[in-house]
C-alpha positions as a printed NumPy array, in Angstrom:
array([[ 33.806, -21.056, -10.019],
       [ 35.092, -23.003,  -7.56 ],
       [ 37.393, -25.689,  -7.917],
       [ 34.741, -28.655,  -8.236],
       [ 35.263, -31.755,  -6.236],
       [ 35.494, -35.096,  -7.998],
       [ 33.326, -38.419,  -6.643],
       [ 34.129, -40.941,  -9.325],
       [ 31.556, -43.512,  -7.33 ],
       [ 28.792, -43.72 ,  -4.91 ],
       [ 28.428, -45.589,  -1.71 ],
       [ 31.548, -46.659,  -0.081],
       [ 33.748, -46.753,  -3.038],
       [ 32.796, -42.985,  -3.603],
       [ 33.463, -41.884,   0.327],
       [ 36.819, -43.968,   0.41 ],
       [ 37.99 , -42.383,  -2.831],
       [ 36.68 , -38.891,  -1.557],
       [ 38.433, -39.778,   2.316],
       [ 41.993, -41.008,   0.271],
       [ 42.031, -37.782,  -1.791],
       [ 39.822, -34.951,   0.298],
       [ 43.338, -32.846,   1.456],
       [ 44.646, -32.213,  -2.15 ],
       [ 41.337, -31.358,  -3.352],
       [ 40.295, -29.246,  -0.656],
       [ 43.088, -27.446,  -1.198],
       [ 42.766, -27.087,  -4.882],
       [ 38.826, -25.701,  -4.066],
       [ 40.369, -22.824,  -1.357],
       [ 42.237, -21.53 ,  -3.852],
       [ 39.7  , -20.94 ,  -6.026],
       [ 39.959, -17.   ,  -6.994],
       [ 36.176, -16.49 ,  -5.499],
       [ 37.076, -18.168,  -2.225],
       [ 40.528, -16.091,  -1.946],
       [ 38.291, -13.111,  -2.52 ],
       [ 35.42 , -13.5  ,  -0.038],
       [ 37.929, -14.247,   2.673],
       [ 39.576, -11.349,   2.188],
       [ 37.053,  -9.101,   2.405],
       [ 35.619, -10.254,   5.767],
       [ 39.131, -10.137,   7.184],
       [ 39.187,  -6.833,   5.835],
       [ 36.105,  -5.425,   6.76 ],
       [ 34.646,  -7.662,   9.809],
       [ 36.571,  -5.142,  12.672],
       [ 34.018,  -2.666,  11.453],
       [ 30.988,  -4.106,  12.632],
       [ 29.509,  -3.652,  15.911],
       [ 25.828,  -4.063,  15.645],
       [ 23.985,  -6.995,  14.401],
       [ 22.048,  -4.367,  12.154],
       [ 26.189,  -3.92 ,  10.325],
       [ 26.218,  -7.538,  10.116],
       [ 23.07 ,  -8.408,   8.097],
       [ 23.708,  -4.743,   6.218],
       [ 26.692,  -6.105,   4.252],
       [ 25.824,  -9.103,   2.292],
       [ 28.959, -10.461,   1.715],
       [ 29.866, -10.491,   5.544],
       [ 26.681, -12.367,   6.651],
       [ 27.39 , -14.96 ,   3.707],
       [ 30.827, -16.092,   5.273],
       [ 29.638, -16.25 ,   8.573],
       [ 26.618, -17.698,   8.345],
       [ 28.364, -19.963,   6.036],
       [ 31.185, -20.198,   8.389],
       [ 28.331, -22.012,  10.86 ],
       [ 26.598, -24.365,   7.854],
       [ 23.536, -21.814,   7.337],
       [ 24.578, -20.285,   3.963],
       [ 20.931, -20.635,   2.841],
       [ 19.508, -18.083,   5.442],
       [ 21.462, -15.271,   4.24 ],
       [ 18.067, -13.878,   2.852],
       [ 16.437, -14.41 ,   6.295],
       [ 18.176, -10.819,   7.692],
       [ 15.646, -10.114,  10.317],
       [ 15.427, -13.664,  11.506],
       [ 19.323, -13.987,  11.666],
       [ 18.814, -10.497,  13.542],
       [ 16.488, -11.984,  15.871],
       [ 18.555, -14.992,  16.721],
       [ 22.108, -13.112,  17.528],
       [ 20.136, -10.235,  18.97 ],
       [ 18.631, -12.52 ,  21.671],
       [ 22.02 , -14.28 ,  22.437],
       [ 22.253, -17.656,  23.754],
       [ 22.854, -17.012,  27.5  ],
       [ 19.105, -17.782,  28.37 ],
       [ 17.12 , -20.99 ,  28.624],
       [ 14.699, -19.008,  26.768],
       [ 15.775, -17.186,  24.164],
       [ 15.102, -17.47 ,  20.48 ],
       [ 18.866, -19.463,  19.383],
       [ 17.894, -21.85 ,  22.156],
       [ 14.419, -22.146,  21.429],
       [ 15.565, -23.54 ,  17.949],
       [ 17.315, -26.903,  18.514],
       [ 19.747, -25.783,  16.27 ],
       [ 22.979, -26.835,  16.738],
       [ 24.674, -24.497,  13.979],
       [ 22.287, -21.274,  15.016],
       [ 23.101, -21.526,  18.453],
       [ 26.927, -21.846,  17.834],
       [ 26.813, -18.842,  15.535],
       [ 24.37 , -17.13 ,  17.789],
       [ 27.336, -18.031,  20.735],
       [ 29.899, -16.857,  18.082],
       [ 28.39 , -13.38 ,  16.923],
       [ 27.277, -12.76 ,  20.82 ],
       [ 25.771,  -9.349,  20.223],
       [ 22.913, -10.55 ,  22.8  ],
       [ 24.73 , -12.012,  25.622],
       [ 26.647,  -9.893,  28.09 ],
       [ 29.962,  -8.66 ,  26.476],
       [ 28.052,  -8.425,  23.264],
       [ 30.506,  -9.119,  20.113],
       [ 34.118,  -8.281,  19.646],
       [ 36.265,  -9.738,  16.789],
       [ 39.848, -10.408,  16.978],
       [ 42.273, -12.016,  14.928],
       [ 42.018, -15.282,  16.287],
       [ 38.439, -15.665,  16.01 ],
       [ 38.936, -14.005,  12.196],
       [ 40.948, -17.128,  11.901],
       [ 38.64 , -19.524,  13.059],
       [ 35.733, -18.427,  10.885],
       [ 37.512, -18.34 ,   8.232],
       [ 38.962, -22.153,   8.912],
       [ 35.094, -23.067,   9.205],
       [ 33.77 , -21.359,   6.226],
       [ 36.115, -22.937,   3.998],
       [ 35.946, -26.503,   5.703],
       [ 31.73 , -25.999,   5.386],
       [ 31.916, -24.445,   1.474],
       [ 34.485, -27.597,   0.629],
       [ 31.272, -29.471,   2.544],
       [ 28.981, -27.968,   0.346],
       [ 30.188, -28.364,  -3.15 ],
       [ 31.032, -32.021,  -2.076],
       [ 26.925, -32.434,  -2.355],
       [ 26.167, -30.303,  -5.305],
       [ 28.346, -34.092,  -6.757],
       [ 27.155, -36.044,  -3.996],
       [ 24.574, -34.925,  -0.909],
       [ 25.274, -37.842,   1.026],
       [ 29.273, -37.344,   0.212],
       [ 28.579, -34.112,   2.265],
       [ 26.536, -35.785,   4.439],
       [ 29.165, -37.978,   5.814],
       [ 32.152, -35.091,   5.574],
       [ 30.075, -33.021,   8.234],
       [ 28.998, -36.237,  10.725],
       [ 32.67 , -37.167,  11.053],
       [ 33.277, -33.313,  11.538],
       [ 30.578, -32.363,  13.973],
       [ 30.326, -35.573,  15.863],
       [ 34.398, -35.875,  15.98 ],
       [ 34.136, -32.774,  18.008],
       [ 30.877, -33.892,  20.07 ],
       [ 32.211, -37.04 ,  20.929],
       [ 35.379, -35.677,  22.856],
       [ 33.463, -32.953,  24.137],
       [ 32.636, -33.807,  27.66 ],
       [ 29.165, -33.51 ,  27.485],
       [ 26.811, -35.863,  29.214],
       [ 25.211, -38.788,  27.68 ],
       [ 22.074, -37.099,  27.057],
       [ 23.461, -33.774,  26.207],
       [ 25.435, -35.13 ,  23.546],
       [ 22.782, -37.083,  22.435],
       [ 20.461, -34.187,  22.245],
       [ 23.314, -31.974,  20.411],
       [ 23.583, -34.385,  17.78 ],
       [ 20.13 , -34.76 ,  16.902],
       [ 19.988, -30.606,  16.611],
       [ 22.424, -30.536,  13.728],
       [ 20.387, -31.972,  10.771],
       [ 22.898, -33.923,   8.889],
       [ 23.858, -36.056,  11.859],
       [ 20.398, -36.479,  12.305],
       [ 20.048, -37.668,   8.837],
       [ 23.315, -39.969,   9.091],
       [ 22.403, -41.642,  12.315],
       [ 18.608, -41.943,  11.432],
       [ 20.209, -43.832,   8.278],
       [ 23.048, -45.861,   9.592],
       [ 20.637, -47.048,  12.434],
       [ 18.255, -48.097,  10.119],
       [ 15.374, -45.781,  11.776],
       [ 11.743, -45.297,  10.235],
       [ 10.818, -41.969,   8.591],
       [  8.562, -41.522,  11.887],
       [ 11.674, -41.195,  14.513],
       [ 11.836, -37.575,  13.962],
       [  7.87 , -36.876,  14.961],
       [  7.948, -39.15 ,  18.115],
       [  8.996, -37.398,  21.474],
       [ 12.097, -35.699,  21.821],
       [ 13.361, -38.051,  25.142],
       [ 12.31 , -41.674,  23.804],
       [ 14.872, -40.544,  20.067],
       [ 17.484, -40.237,  22.718],
       [ 16.519, -43.462,  24.259],
       [ 16.435, -45.031,  21.14 ],
       [ 19.684, -43.993,  20.119],
       [ 21.568, -44.994,  23.181],
       [ 19.848, -48.583,  22.877],
       [ 20.856, -48.612,  19.303],
       [ 24.327, -47.47 ,  19.921],
       [ 24.999, -49.886,  22.242],
       [ 23.692, -52.792,  20.436],
       [ 26.081, -51.702,  17.95 ],
       [ 29.291, -50.093,  18.755],
       [ 29.106, -51.27 ,  22.801],
       [ 28.966, -47.81 ,  24.165],
       [ 25.05 , -45.315,  24.681],
       [ 27.624, -42.369,  24.202],
       [ 28.381, -40.42 ,  21.643],
       [ 32.342, -40.707,  23.407],
       [ 32.148, -43.955,  21.021],
       [ 32.613, -42.168,  17.704],
       [ 36.123, -40.236,  18.974],
       [ 37.523, -43.723,  18.232],
       [ 38.261, -43.972,  14.628],
       [ 37.511, -47.136,  13.917],
       [ 33.709, -46.528,  15.465],
       [ 33.613, -43.499,  13.11 ],
       [ 34.787, -45.895,  10.281],
       [ 32.093, -48.429,  11.061],
       [ 29.182, -46.141,  11.029],
       [ 29.741, -43.959,   8.134],
       [ 30.191, -47.512,   6.06 ],
       [ 26.687, -48.203,   7.429],
       [ 25.169, -44.927,   6.127],
       [ 27.   , -45.193,   2.587],
       [ 25.634, -49.16 ,   2.721],
       [ 21.764, -47.971,   3.817],
       [ 21.944, -45.146,   1.717],
       [ 22.931, -47.623,  -1.363],
       [ 20.278, -49.559,  -0.846],
       [ 17.651, -46.731,  -0.588],
       [ 19.06 , -45.459,  -3.687],
       [ 18.932, -49.302,  -5.266],
       [ 21.573, -50.93 ,  -7.103],
       [ 23.824, -49.504,  -9.748],
       [ 26.5  , -51.031, -12.109],
       [ 28.913, -49.134,  -9.831],
       [ 27.871, -51.056,  -6.817],
       [ 30.009, -54.18 ,  -6.066],
       [ 28.528, -57.386,  -6.309],
       [ 26.124, -55.715,  -8.777],
       [ 26.744, -58.453, -11.48 ],
       [ 25.733, -60.788,  -9.087],
       [ 22.833, -59.168,  -7.89 ],
       [ 21.163, -59.235, -11.404],
       [ 22.071, -62.431, -11.885],
       [ 20.582, -63.19 ,  -8.561],
       [ 17.207, -61.629,  -9.892],
       [ 17.129, -57.718,  -9.865],
       [ 13.992, -56.133,  -9.094],
       [ 12.195, -59.613, -10.514],
       [ 12.341, -62.653,  -8.314],
       [ 15.06 , -60.728,  -5.62 ],
       [ 15.795, -61.879,  -2.269],
       [ 15.144, -57.988,  -1.177],
       [ 17.068, -55.206,   0.695],
       [ 17.89 , -57.343,   3.86 ],
       [ 20.022, -60.215,   0.87 ],
       [ 21.285, -57.019,  -1.382],
       [ 22.78 , -54.954,   2.289],
       [ 24.904, -58.913,   2.956],
       [ 26.311, -58.668,  -0.66 ],
       [ 27.234, -55.359,   0.354],
       [ 28.227, -55.738,   3.316],
       [ 30.556, -58.82 ,   2.191],
       [ 32.293, -56.922,  -0.166],
       [ 32.975, -53.702,   1.428],
       [ 35.294, -55.691,   3.97 ],
       [ 37.182, -57.318,   1.262]])
């Protein structure tokens, strides 16, 4: 079995611990024998793939290929995967583009059987897939311990990439909304209602623009290229998730919360959030 990440706390405390120890924990995870076996198999055999049929026929290759784009759970949807990559991404109406799913679009762009020129793997391309696979497998293993930590890691990586990609304001937010983990972090950090994802997509962008301007002083995703702003949004995310889950014995200020009323005649989520924010900033 791979090395299991250690996260002794939930919320902001757990996130801070993970950030301090991530490099070491990730190195141990990457050395796990079963992870190394899959990487070696991929390197040795991906050069033999000449069609989408070849790729989906080899479950081990497909598992690494999909895992590199955060799509590990799709490994059994072979016909679906073929439809995605055979349709390519060059046509606006292609199946991949109509999915509005950043992971699948990126997957179809890399395994470009449906695009002009087709698919040809290079050594650099192989290394890229391996690097992506390792990063996302570590994130998935973190999610087995605490899924909010997985979402935060995904957001930090993907939003960090999007924020430096020179997209227009609208395109940047649409790309962010196309990634389920990124969307989840934004919805929680911005304290958006559960109905948010059901409204018109253009209206969703408008709301995110307004929220980002209010909280961070910018209406574009490029604000998250600033490490301080990235830390701020993730802190807000973890605090909101703590509120939703309710205080625990590991929550900063928990004793004070219990004395002030707990679940009986307490002062509600707003008061709890103020105490959490106060403790987190100390």
